[in-house]
C-alpha positions, 0 to 999 in steps of 0.5 A, spaced: 613 202 504 614 196 507 619 196 513 623 190 514 622 186 521 629 185 522 629 183 529 622 179 528 622 174 523 619 171 518 620 170 513 619 169 515 625 168 517 621 164 520 621 155 523 625 149 523 630 146 518 628 141 512 630 135 515 627 135 522 621 138 524 621 142 531 617 136 534 621 130 531 620 124 535 628 123 535 628 129 539 624 131 546 622 137 549 624 137 557 619 141 561 622 146 567 619 146 574 622 152 575 617 156 571 611 153 574 611 158 580 610 164 574 604 165 571 603 166 563 603 174 562 600 178 556 606 181 553 607 187 549 613 189 545 615 194 550 615 188 555 620 184 551 625 189 549 627 189 557 630 183 556 638 184 554 644 179 554 647 177 560 640 177 564 639 171 568 633 166 568 630 169 574 630 176 571 627 173 565 621 170 568 620 175 573 619 180 567 616 176 562 612 170 566 612 163 564 614 162 557 609 159 551 614 153 551 622 152 552 625 148 547 631 144 548 632 140 541 635 141 535 630 146 533 634 151 538 640 151 533 636 151 527 632 158 529 638 161 532 641 160 525 635 164 522 635 169 527 643 171 526 641 171 519 636 176 520 640 180 524 646 180 519 640 183 514 639 189 518 647 190 519 647 190 511 642 194 509 643 200 515 650 201 513 650 207 519 656 204 523 654 210 528 647 208 529 644 205 535 640 200 531 646 198 527 651 197 533 645 193 537 645 188 532 652 188 530 653 186 537 647 181 537 651 177 531 657 176 535 653 174 541 649 169 537 655 166 533 658 165 540 652 161 542 652 156 537 658 153 541 654 152 547 652 145 548 645 143 550 643 151 549 635 152 551 630 157 547 625 160 551 619 162 546 614 168 548 608 171 545 607 178 545 602 183 542 603 189 537 598 194 534 597 189 528 598 182 530 601 177 535 609 176 534 614 172 537 620 173 542 625 168 542 631 168 548 637 163 548 639 161 555 646 157 557 644 151 561 651 152 565 650 160 567 642 160 566 643 167 563 641 170 556 646 169 551 642 171 545 635 174 543 631 175 537 624 177 535 620 174 529 613 173 526 609 169 530 610 162 532 605 157 535 607 152 540 609 147 535 614 152 532 609 153 526 608 160 523 601 163 521 598 162 514 602 168 511 597 169 506 592 173 510 593 180 509 594 184 515 596 192 516 604 194 516 605 198 522 611 201 526 611 202 534 617 206 534 624 208 531 627 202 534 622 197 534 619 196 527 613 191 526 611 188 520 606 183 518 607 177 513 603 178 506 605 173 501 606 176 494 606 173 487 612 170 483 615 176 479 612 182 484 618 187 486 617 188 494 620 195 497 624 194 503 627 200 508 631 200 514 631 205 520 636 210 517 632 210 510 636 206 506 632 202 501 632 196 496 627 192 492 627 185 492 624 180 486 623 173 486 623 172 479 622 165 478 622 158 481 623 151 478 626 144 479 633 143 478 636 136 478 643 138 478 649 136 473 655 133 473 658 137 478 652 138 483 647 133 485 641 134 490 641 131 496 634 130 496 629 129 491 631 136 487 634 143 487 629 148 488 632 154 483 630 161 485 632 166 481 632 173 484 633 181 483 636 186 488 635 193 486 639 198 491 634 204 491 638 207 497 644 211 498 649 207 500 652 200 498 648 194 500 651 187 501 646 182 498 647 174 499 643 168 498 643 166 505 638 172 506 632 167 502 629 162 505 625 156 502 619 152 504 616 146 500 609 144 499 609 141 506 611 147 509 618 144 511 624 149 510 629 147 505 637 147 506 641 152 502 645 149 497 653 151 496 651 151 488 652 158 485 652 161 492 651 169 491 654 174 495 655 181 492 656 188 494 651 192 490 652 200 489 647 205 490 642 206 484 645 199 481 642 192 481 644 185 481 641 178 479 642 172 483 640 164 483 639 160 490 639 153 490 635 149 496 635 142 497 628 139 497 626 133 500 619 133 500 615 132 493 609 137 491 607 143 487 607 149 491 612 153 495 614 159 499 620 163 498 622 168 504 626 175 504 626 177 511 618 177 513 616 177 506 614 171 502 612 170 495 608 164 494 607 159 487 607 153 484 612 149 480 
């Protein structure tokens, strides 16, 4: 059974928004001289789990060393949105309000939403190793207080903010009960994929079909067309599950993330043993025939 990488992410998560890449010419990354006195360290998951909200920059650098990259452009806020969505996913599937993992991510969501209002927010990017692969730790820092305001773990990003080719097959592993680790594997359209939470709740997710849609009299795409994604969520657990279109991410043939459109937004509570079908529309601005859809760290690849 595949474990959801709630704090990591992929599917992807994963990645920048659709309109600008992390290295957009209109936004620039500023380097910080304060990191020059710290060496780059080879980190493990136990190292990155030492970081908490409220830690100051000096603590971060002393613990983790110099970051792979410090981001100060729009990518900071786009990845913040992605990370909050991943934490919302774990809260939805856990449902155990007394569990430590549930409480941790509920609190993180509050911190993350508050961080959205901070101007010139900075994001530190670190790479750490698990038993199966390299992963990424992202740390958001307030430039005014120089303190950690949010953090999130996700699947690997390189220095340019790009993820690895998710078509490569890797091994699923869990290093401890509080830090599930899962590597990305691409699935075929129509294939059902099981997910479980740390407290045993479970769902099956199927991306049933993906097609181009050019809108109607009421909805017109802002880009070239909508990518219409039909999906099925089956609650195989013992508690209700809140499913939402926002849990899906869509990447076009240029590996650019597309924004979720408001058209036919899906948000339902699914009772145990029941299922629900939904449709998500994404604004696609780059022409091409291939795509990749993510739910958590798992993806489905296909072509129109």
